C-alpha positions in Angstrom: 0.0 0.0 0.0 2.8 2.4 0.9 4.6 1.8 -2.5 1.3 2.2 -4.4 0.6 5.4 -2.6 4.1 6.7 -3.2 3.9 5.9 -6.9 0.3 7.0 -7.6 0.0 10.0 -5.2 3.2 11.3 -3.6 5.5 11.3 -6.6 3.0 12.9 -9.1 2.0 15.5 -6.5 5.7 16.3 -5.7 6.4 16.6 -9.4 3.4 18.9 -9.9 4.5 21.0 -7.0 8.1 21.3 -8.3 6.9 22.3 -11.8 4.2 24.8 -10.9 5.4 26.3 -7.6 9.2 25.8 -7.5 9.9 25.8 -11.3 12.0 22.7 -11.0 12.0 20.7 -14.2 13.8 17.6 -15.3 15.5 18.0 -18.7 16.7 15.6 -21.3 19.1 18.1 -22.9 22.0 20.3 -21.5 21.6 23.9 -22.7 25.3 24.5 -22.2 26.2 21.5 -24.3 24.0 22.8 -27.1 25.6 26.2 -27.0 29.1 24.7 -27.1 28.2 22.4 -30.0 26.7 25.3 -32.0 29.8 27.5 -31.3 32.1 24.6 -32.4 30.2 24.0 -35.6 30.3 27.8 -36.5 34.0 28.0 -35.9 34.6 24.9 -38.0 32.5 26.2 -40.9 34.3 29.6 -40.8 37.6 27.9 -41.2 36.2 25.6 -43.9 34.9 28.5 -45.9 38.2 30.3 -45.8 40.2 27.2 -46.7 37.9 26.1 -49.6 37.9 29.7 -51.0 41.7 29.5 -51.2 41.9 26.0 -52.8 38.7 25.4 -54.7 37.3 28.4 -56.5 34.3 26.3 -57.7 32.9 25.8 -54.3 34.1 29.0 -52.8 31.6 31.1 -50.7 31.7 34.9 -51.1 33.5 36.6 -48.2 30.5 38.8 -47.3 28.3 35.7 -46.9 30.6 33.5 -44.9 29.7 34.8 -41.4 26.0 34.5 -42.0 26.2 31.1 -43.5 28.4 29.9 -40.6 25.8 31.2 -38.1 23.0 29.4 -40.1 25.1 26.2 -40.1 24.9 26.0 -43.9 26.3 22.6 -44.9 25.7 22.9 -48.6 29.4 23.7 -49.5 30.6 20.8 -47.4 28.2 18.4 -49.1 29.3 19.7 -52.6 33.0 19.3 -51.8 32.4 15.8 -50.4 30.4 14.8 -53.5 33.2 15.9 -55.8 36.0 14.2 -53.8 34.3 10.9 -53.4 35.0 10.2 -57.1 38.7 9.7 -56.1 38.0 8.6 -52.6 41.2 6.7 -51.9 43.5 9.5 -52.9 41.4 12.3 -51.3 41.1 10.6 -48.0 44.8 11.3 -47.5 45.3 14.4 -49.6 41.8 15.9 -50.0 39.0 17.2 -47.8 37.0 14.0 -47.3 38.1 13.4 -43.7 37.5 17.1 -42.8 34.0 17.1 -44.5 33.0 14.0 -42.6 34.1 15.6 -39.3 32.0 18.6 -40.1 29.0 16.4 -40.8 29.5 14.5 -37.6 29.6 17.8 -35.7 26.5 19.0 -37.5 24.6 15.7 -36.6 25.7 16.1 -33.0 24.3 19.7 -32.9 21.0 18.5 -34.4 20.7 15.8 -31.8 21.0 18.4 -29.0 18.4 20.6 -30.8 16.0 17.6 -31.1 16.5 16.9 -27.4 15.7 20.5 -26.6 12.6 20.4 -28.7 11.4 17.3 -26.8 12.1 19.1 -23.5 9.9 22.1 -24.7 7.1 19.7 -25.7 7.2 17.9 -22.4 7.4 21.1 -20.4 4.3 22.5 -22.3 2.3 19.4 -21.4 3.9 18.5 -18.0 1.1 19.8 -15.8 -1.5 18.0 -17.9 0.4 14.7 -17.7 0.9 15.0 -13.9 -2.8 15.8 -13.3 -3.7 12.8 -15.4 -1.2 10.7 -13.3 -3.0 11.9 -10.1 -6.5 11.3 -11.5 -6.8 7.6 -10.6 -5.6 8.2 -7.1 -7.9 11.2 -6.6 -10.8 9.3 -8.1 -10.1 6.4 -5.7 -10.0 8.8 -2.7 -13.3 10.4 -3.7 -15.0 7.1 -4.2 -13.5 5.8 -1.0 -14.7 8.9 0.9 -18.2 8.5 -0.5 -18.2 4.8 0.5 -17.1 5.6 4.0 -19.7 8.4 4.3 -22.4 6.1 3.0 -21.4 3.4 5.5 -21.4 5.9 8.4 -24.8 7.2 7.3 -26.1 3.6 7.1 -24.7 2.8 10.6 -26.1 6.0 12.1 -29.6 5.5 10.6 -29.6 1.7 10.9 -30.6 1.5 7.3 -28.7 0.5 4.1 -31.2 2.3 1.9 -30.0 5.1 -0.3 -30.8 8.7 0.7 -33.1 9.1 -2.2 -35.1 6.1 -1.2 -35.4 7.3 2.4 -36.5 10.8 1.2 -39.1 9.2 -1.1 -40.5 7.1 1.8 -40.6 10.2 4.0 -42.3 12.1 1.2 -44.9 9.3 0.9 -45.7 9.6 4.6 -46.0 13.4 4.3 -48.3 12.9 1.3 -50.7 10.9 3.5 -50.6 13.7 6.1 -51.4 16.2 3.3 -54.3 14.0 2.1 -55.7 13.8 5.6 -55.5 17.6 6.1 -57.3 18.3 2.8 -60.0 15.6 3.0 -60.7 15.2 6.7 -64.1 16.4 8.0 -64.3 19.4 10.3 -66.3 19.7 13.6 -69.0 21.7 11.7 -70.1 22.2 8.2 -67.9 25.3 8.0 -64.4 25.0 6.4 -63.0 27.6 8.8 -63.6 25.3 11.9 -60.8 23.0 13.2 -60.5 19.4 12.3 -62.5 16.9 14.4 -60.7 14.9 17.1 -60.4 11.7 15.1 -58.7 13.6 12.2 -56.4 15.5 14.5 -55.4 12.3 16.2 -54.6 10.6 12.9 -52.6 13.7 11.9 -50.7 13.6 15.1 -49.7 10.0 14.5 -48.5 10.8 11.0 -46.5 13.8 12.2 -45.0 11.8 15.0 -44.0 9.1 12.5 -42.4 11.7 10.3 -40.5 13.2 13.2 -39.3 9.8 14.4 -38.1 8.9 10.9 -36.4 12.3 10.4 -34.6 11.9 13.8 -33.4 8.4 12.9 -32.2 9.6 9.5 -30.8 12.9 10.7 -27.3 12.0 9.3 -28.7 12.3 5.8 -30.0 15.9 6.2 -28.5 19.3 6.8 -29.0 20.1 10.6 -30.5 23.6 10.2 -33.0 22.6 7.6 -33.9 19.5 9.6 -34.6 21.7 12.6 -36.7 24.1 10.5 -38.7 21.1 9.1 -39.3 19.8 12.6 -40.7 23.2 13.7 -42.9 23.3 10.7 -44.3 19.8 11.4 -45.0 20.8 15.0 -47.0 23.8 13.7 -49.4 21.3 12.0 -50.4 20.2 15.5 -51.1 23.7 16.8 -54.6 23.6 18.5 -57.4 25.5 16.8 -56.0 25.7 13.3 -58.7 25.5 10.6 -58.4 23.4 7.5 -57.4 26.4 5.2 -54.6 27.2 7.6 -53.4 23.6 7.8 -53.5 23.4 4.0 -51.5 26.5 3.7 -48.9 25.1 6.1 -48.8 21.9 3.9 -48.3 24.0 0.8 -45.4 26.0 2.4 -43.7 22.7 3.4 -44.0 21.4 -0.1 -42.6 24.7 -1.3 -39.7 24.9 1.1 -38.6 21.3 1.1 -38.2 19.9 -2.4 -37.7 16.3 -1.3 -41.2 16.2 0.1 -42.4 16.3 -3.5 -40.5 13.1 -4.4 -43.6 11.0 -3.8 -45.3 12.5 -6.8 -42.7 10.8 -9.1 -42.8 7.4 -7.3 -46.4 6.3 -7.6 -47.8 8.4 -4.8 -49.6 10.9 -7.0 -51.5 13.8 -5.6 -55.2 12.6 -5.0 -57.8 14.2 -7.3 -59.7 16.0 -4.4 -56.5 18.1 -3.8 -57.0 19.8 -7.2 -60.6 20.6 -6.2 -59.6 22.1 -2.9 -56.6 24.2 -4.2 -58.8 27.3 -5.0 -59.8 27.4 -1.4 -56.2 27.3 0.0 -54.6 29.1 -2.9 -54.7 32.7 -1.4 -52.6 31.4 1.5 -49.7 30.5 -0.8 -46.7 32.9 -1.3 -47.7 35.6 -3.7 -51.3 34.3 -3.8 -50.4 31.6 -6.2 -52.9 28.7 -6.3 -50.6 26.0 -7.4 -48.3 23.4 -5.9 -44.5 23.6 -6.6 -43.8 21.1 -9.4 -46.4 22.2 -11.8 -49.7 21.0 -10.2 -52.5 23.4 -10.4 
């Protein structure tokens, strides 16, 4: 485990830190070696141009162009002389310029190798951060998944349930849906809608509210504490003595409005009962802004 963590987490993170924060970068090439190789090649070409101009007028380079062509590492004259002297290779190896031309070409190849290594370094440096982040990604993904698994296990232990949070919220929403149905359909003590619920209906409502509070307390690890406390206070308000049906209905609408998960029952087969649509015009003015509709598009 220690070696895996060092290879997958510690080393990529340290490399990313050195690159982005400390500007420490590993390099394939040696900048000083490249400069020395270029300077050596330029000096060799200057001497070559001067010597060829004195011995071979055919391949001579004009004096005013020699410095520029040496800086540009122009090997065309070297190649032309080598092509001419290869015709009498045995004699020119000793008396001609074949050996010298081959040494120039060797130095040119060495310089180009250093340049290629520098180009590779530039490409790697331009993409180093991306590569290091990608190297960290499996470890980070594992840590995130591990943290989620631990949290899910702690929540399951705290609530004594292995159900998912969405399943728990849907079950709570179903219980609340039954309480809302009871509020909207229960008979009152008189024929007037402004009277409180009768004792039987209030008792049934108290049982449902107590069941909701017990379930919320048991599943408290799945909810934000301040919102859970606010929901508990709102549920207690449903049991306030003397509340008429329109007031209770308005409280139900506010709960559905404030706590979105209480509407999950609508999408899980616990559809709003038809009588609720008939009663909404009665409770509509008590909703925020006087709107006569439930959150979620019911009207």
